[in-house]
ROSE-4610 file (N, C-alpha, C; in Angstrom, 1 decimal, always signed):
// ROSE-4610
residu = [M/M/M/M/M/M/N/N/N/S/S/S/G/G/G/F/F/F/G/G/G/Y/Y/Y/N/N/N/G/G/G/N/N/N/W/W/W/F/F/F/C/C/C/G/G/G/P/P/P/G/G/G/A/A/A/F/F/F/F/F/F/P/P/P/G/G/G/P/P/P/M/M/M/G/G/G/W/W/W/V/V/V/V/V/V/T/T/T/L/L/L/L/L/L/F/F/F/W/W/W/A/A/A/V/V/V/L/L/L/I/I/I/Y/Y/Y/L/L/L/A/A/A/I/I/I/K/K/K/L/L/L/F/F/F/N/N/N/A/A/A/V/V/V/F/F/F/S/S/S/K/K/K/S/S/S/S/S/S/K/K/K/G/G/G/P/P/P/A/A/A/D/D/D/R/R/R/L/L/L/D/D/D/R/R/R/L/L/L/K/K/K/D/D/D/R/R/R/Y/Y/Y/A/A/A/K/K/K/G/G/G/E/E/E/I/I/I/S/S/S/E/E/E/D/D/D/E/E/E/Y/Y/Y/N/N/N/R/R/R/M/M/M/K/K/K/T/T/T/E/E/E/L/L/L]
num = [1/1/1/2/2/2/3/3/3/4/4/4/5/5/5/6/6/6/7/7/7/8/8/8/9/9/9/10/10/10/11/11/11/12/12/12/13/13/13/14/14/14/15/15/15/16/16/16/17/17/17/18/18/18/19/19/19/20/20/20/21/21/21/22/22/22/23/23/23/24/24/24/25/25/25/26/26/26/27/27/27/28/28/28/29/29/29/30/30/30/31/31/31/32/32/32/33/33/33/34/34/34/35/35/35/36/36/36/37/37/37/38/38/38/39/39/39/40/40/40/41/41/41/42/42/42/43/43/43/44/44/44/45/45/45/46/46/46/47/47/47/48/48/48/49/49/49/50/50/50/51/51/51/52/52/52/53/53/53/54/54/54/55/55/55/56/56/56/57/57/57/58/58/58/59/59/59/60/60/60/61/61/61/62/62/62/63/63/63/64/64/64/65/65/65/66/66/66/67/67/67/68/68/68/69/69/69/70/70/70/71/71/71/72/72/72/73/73/73/74/74/74/75/75/75/76/76/76/77/77/77/78/78/78/79/79/79/80/80/80/81/81/81/82/82/82/83/83/83]
x = [+26.9/+26.3/+24.8/+24.1/+22.7/+22.0/+21.0/+20.2/+19.3/+19.3/+18.5/+17.1/+16.9/+15.6/+15.3/+16.4/+16.2/+16.7/+16.5/+16.9/+17.9/+18.7/+19.8/+20.9/+21.1/+22.2/+22.3/+21.1/+21.1/+21.4/+21.7/+22.0/+20.8/+19.9/+18.7/+18.8/+20.0/+20.3/+20.5/+20.9/+21.3/+20.5/+19.3/+18.5/+18.2/+17.6/+17.2/+16.1/+16.2/+15.2/+15.7/+16.8/+17.5/+18.3/+18.2/+19.0/+20.4/+20.8/+22.2/+22.4/+23.6/+23.8/+23.9/+23.6/+23.7/+22.4/+22.5/+21.3/+20.7/+21.6/+21.1/+20.3/+20.5/+19.7/+18.2/+17.8/+16.4/+15.9/+16.7/+16.3/+16.1/+17.0/+16.9/+15.7/+15.5/+14.4/+13.1/+12.9/+11.7/+11.5/+12.6/+12.4/+12.0/+12.6/+12.2/+10.7/+10.2/+8.8/+7.9/+8.3/+7.6/+7.4/+8.5/+8.5/+7.6/+7.8/+7.0/+5.5/+5.1/+3.7/+3.2/+4.0/+3.6/+3.4/+4.3/+4.1/+2.9/+2.6/+1.4/+0.1/+0.1/-1.0/-1.2/-0.1/-0.2/-0.7/-0.2/-0.6/-2.1/-2.6/-4.0/-4.8/-4.4/-5.2/-5.2/-4.1/-4.0/-4.9/-5.0/-5.8/-7.3/-7.6/-9.0/-9.5/-8.9/-9.4/-10.7/-11.5/-12.8/-12.8/-11.7/-11.7/-12.0/-13.0/-13.4/-13.0/-12.7/-12.3/-13.3/-14.5/-15.5/-16.2/-17.3/-18.0/-18.6/-19.0/-19.6/-18.6/-17.4/-16.3/-16.0/-15.9/-15.6/-16.7/-18.0/-19.1/-19.0/-18.6/-18.5/-17.4/-16.3/-15.2/-15.7/-16.5/-17.0/-17.9/-18.8/-19.7/-18.9/-17.8/-17.0/-16.3/-15.9/-15.3/-16.3/-17.5/-18.6/-18.9/-19.0/-19.4/-18.3/-17.0/-16.0/-15.9/-16.6/-16.5/-15.4/-14.8/-13.7/-14.1/-15.4/-15.9/-17.3/-17.7/-19.0/-20.1/-21.4/-22.5/-22.5/-22.2/-22.1/-21.1/-19.9/-18.8/-19.3/-19.9/-20.4/-21.4/-22.3/-23.3/-22.7/-21.8/-21.1/-20.3/-19.5/-18.7/-19.6/-20.7/-21.6/-22.2/-22.5/-23.1/-22.0/-20.7/-19.6/-19.3/-19.5/-19.3/-20.4]
y = [+33.5/+32.3/+32.4/+32.1/+32.2/+31.0/+31.2/+30.1/+29.5/+28.2/+27.6/+27.2/+27.4/+27.1/+25.6/+24.8/+23.4/+23.1/+24.0/+23.7/+24.7/+24.2/+25.1/+25.3/+26.5/+26.8/+25.9/+25.5/+24.7/+23.2/+22.8/+21.4/+20.8/+20.2/+19.6/+18.4/+17.8/+16.6/+16.9/+18.2/+18.5/+19.8/+19.8/+21.0/+21.0/+22.0/+22.0/+21.0/+20.3/+19.3/+17.9/+17.7/+16.4/+16.2/+15.0/+14.6/+14.5/+14.0/+13.8/+14.4/+14.9/+15.5/+14.4/+14.7/+13.8/+13.1/+12.2/+11.4/+10.6/+10.1/+9.2/+10.0/+11.3/+12.1/+12.0/+11.9/+11.8/+10.4/+9.4/+8.0/+7.9/+8.5/+8.4/+9.2/+10.4/+11.2/+10.5/+9.9/+9.2/+8.0/+7.2/+6.1/+6.6/+7.7/+8.2/+8.5/+9.2/+9.6/+8.4/+7.4/+6.2/+5.4/+5.3/+4.6/+5.4/+6.7/+7.5/+7.4/+7.4/+7.3/+5.8/+4.8/+3.5/+3.3/+3.9/+3.8/+4.5/+5.7/+6.4/+5.7/+5.0/+4.2/+3.0/+2.3/+1.2/+1.7/+2.8/+3.4/+3.7/+4.3/+4.7/+3.4/+2.4/+1.1/+0.5/+0.6/+0.0/+0.7/+2.0/+2.8/+2.7/+2.7/+2.8/+1.4/+0.3/-1.0/-1.3/-2.1/-2.4/-3.8/-4.3/-5.6/-5.4/-6.0/-5.8/-7.0/-6.7/-7.8/-7.8/-7.4/-7.3/-8.7/-8.6/-9.9/-10.6/-9.9/-10.5/-11.4/-10.9/-11.6/-12.9/-12.8/-13.9/-15.0/-14.5/-15.5/-16.2/-15.5/-16.2/-17.2/-16.9/-17.9/-19.1/-18.8/-19.9/-20.8/-20.2/-21.0/-21.8/-21.3/-22.1/-23.3/-23.1/-24.2/-25.3/-24.9/-25.8/-26.6/-25.8/-26.5/-27.4/-27.2/-28.1/-29.3/-29.2/-30.4/-30.3/-29.1/-29.0/-28.9/-28.5/-28.4/-29.0/-29.5/-30.1/-29.1/-29.5/-28.6/-28.0/-28.7/-28.2/-27.1/-27.3/-26.3/-25.1/-25.3/-24.2/-23.3/-23.9/-23.2/-22.5/-23.1/-22.5/-21.2/-21.4/-20.3/-19.2/-19.6/-18.6/-17.7/-18.3/-17.5/-16.6/-17.0/-16.2/-15.0/-15.2/-14.0/-13.0]
z = [-23.2/-23.7/-23.6/-24.7/-24.7/-24.2/-23.3/-22.7/-23.8/-24.0/-25.0/-24.5/-23.2/-22.7/-22.3/-22.3/-21.9/-20.5/-19.6/-18.2/-17.8/-16.9/-16.3/-17.2/-17.7/-18.6/-19.9/-20.3/-21.6/-21.4/-20.2/-19.9/-19.3/-20.1/-19.6/-18.8/-18.8/-18.0/-16.5/-16.2/-14.9/-14.4/-14.4/-14.0/-12.6/-12.1/-10.7/-10.5/-9.4/-9.0/-9.2/-10.0/-10.1/-8.9/-8.3/-7.1/-7.4/-8.6/-8.9/-10.3/-10.6/-11.9/-13.0/-14.2/-15.3/-15.6/-16.6/-16.9/-15.8/-15.0/-13.9/-12.9/-12.8/-11.9/-12.2/-13.5/-13.9/-13.4/-13.6/-13.2/-11.7/-11.0/-9.5/-9.0/-9.7/-9.3/-9.6/-10.7/-11.1/-10.2/-9.9/-8.9/-7.6/-7.1/-5.8/-5.7/-6.8/-6.8/-6.9/-7.7/-7.9/-6.6/-5.8/-4.5/-3.6/-3.5/-2.6/-2.9/-4.2/-4.5/-4.2/-4.4/-4.1/-2.6/-1.8/-0.3/+0.1/-0.5/-0.1/-0.4/-1.5/-1.9/-0.9/-0.6/+0.3/+1.7/+2.2/+3.4/+3.4/+2.3/+2.2/+2.2/+1.5/+1.5/+2.9/+3.6/+5.0/+5.9/+5.8/+6.7/+6.4/+5.2/+4.8/+4.2/+4.5/+4.0/+4.7/+4.0/+4.6/+5.3/+5.6/+6.3/+7.7/+8.2/+9.6/+10.4/+11.6/+12.5/+13.7/+13.4/+14.4/+14.7/+15.5/+15.8/+14.6/+13.6/+12.4/+11.7/+11.6/+11.0/+11.8/+13.1/+14.0/+13.9/+13.8/+13.7/+12.3/+11.3/+10.0/+10.0/+10.7/+10.8/+11.7/+12.7/+13.5/+12.7/+11.9/+11.0/+10.0/+9.5/+8.6/+9.3/+10.5/+11.2/+11.5/+11.8/+12.1/+10.8/+9.7/+8.4/+8.0/+8.3/+7.9/+8.8/+9.9/+10.9/+11.9/+12.0/+12.9/+14.4/+14.6/+15.9/+15.9/+17.1/+17.2/+17.4/+17.4/+17.5/+18.9/+19.9/+21.3/+21.4/+20.8/+20.8/+20.0/+18.9/+18.1/+18.9/+19.5/+20.3/+21.4/+22.1/+23.3/+22.8/+21.7/+21.2/+20.7/+20.1/+19.5/+20.6/+21.7/+22.8/+23.4/+23.4/+24.0/+23.1/+21.8/+20.9/+21.0]
């Protein structure tokens, strides 16, 4: 039998690298790689995100609470010195 060049023994639906034989093997393989790439991007964003939880962020939240009237000026000044 002559190999037609479309994969493993001419059957391009079931070549090496497919997780499952048949046309569904391509779908499962593509879904696997899509999920893997999605998770890698989410992990990258979680590790290298620019959200800071430092003192500047806390002071901004304190200023917002004071501006909204949730805390008094005395409480604001006391908390500000603690930060």
